[in-house]
N, C-alpha and C positions, 0 to 999 in steps of 0.2 A: 364444970359442965359448960358446954358451949351455949351460945344464944340460939343456935339452930342445929338440929340433929338430923342426920341423913344416914340411913342404913340400906343396904341392898340385900334382899333375900328372895330367892326363887324368881328372879326376873322382875321383882317389884322394888322400886326405889321408894322407901318409906321415909317421909319427911314430916318434921314437926318442929314447932318452936320450943326452945329450951329456956335458959335464963332470960329474964326481961332485958331487952336492949332495943336500941333504935336501928332503923334499916341500914345505916352506914356500917354498923358492926355486924348485923345479921348477914348482909351480903358477903362480907369478908369471911365469916365463919362458914357459910354455905360453900363458897368457892374453895376454901382450904380443904374442907371435907371431901368435896368432889375431886380435888387434886390427889388427895390420899387414895381414894378408891381407884382413880385412873392409874396412879403409879403402881398400885398393887395388881394392875391388870384386870380389874373387875368390871370396867365400864366399856362394853362393846357388845354387839350382837344384832340380831334381826329385829327384836322388839323389846322395848322397855316400857313398863307400866309405872306410872308415878301416882302415889296415893298419899294424901295428907295436905295440911294447910300451908299456903305460901302467901307472902305479900307479893305485890306486883314486882318490886325490885328483885326479890329472890327468884320469882318465876323466870325473869329475864336472865339471871345468872345461870340457872339450871338449863334453860333452853340454849343459851350460847355455848355452854360447856359440853352439852350432850348431843346437840342436833346432828352432828356428823359422825358420831360414834355408833349410832344405831340406824337400822333401816327404817324404823318407825317408832314414834313415841306416843303413848296414849295416857291421858290424864283422867283420873277417876272423877266421875260426876255422881255424887250421892243421890241426886234426884232421879237419875236414870238407873242407878245401881250398875253402871257399866263404865268402861274406859272409853274415852272419845279420842280417836286418832287425831292428833293436833300437829304433828310433824311427820312427814313421810318422804322417803326416797325409794321406797320399795313398792313395786306394782301390786303386790299382794294386799297392801293396805292403802285404802283411799282416805283422803282427808275427810273427817267427819264419820268414818266407820265407827260403829259401836261394837266393842268386844268384851267378853267376860274376863 
């Protein structure tokens, strides 16, 4: 099992911690999994929703790898029970928009 798990289902990138590890290993595992999904042709589109816990270093890896593969990226905020658009290149989605 990896120190970090990433799966893509129905336009939602589900992320979660796996085996205990430090951030140096976690960012490598997250980057490797994203590369697998990219090589399989799964990472691209108009909108990506991300749901699950990340450390700040992992969040940076995810943002760096995915920012230009999607028109917009929304992160789930459990307090709002919505996704907050945090990266956008698409005029249909404004920074800070809340979506279901």
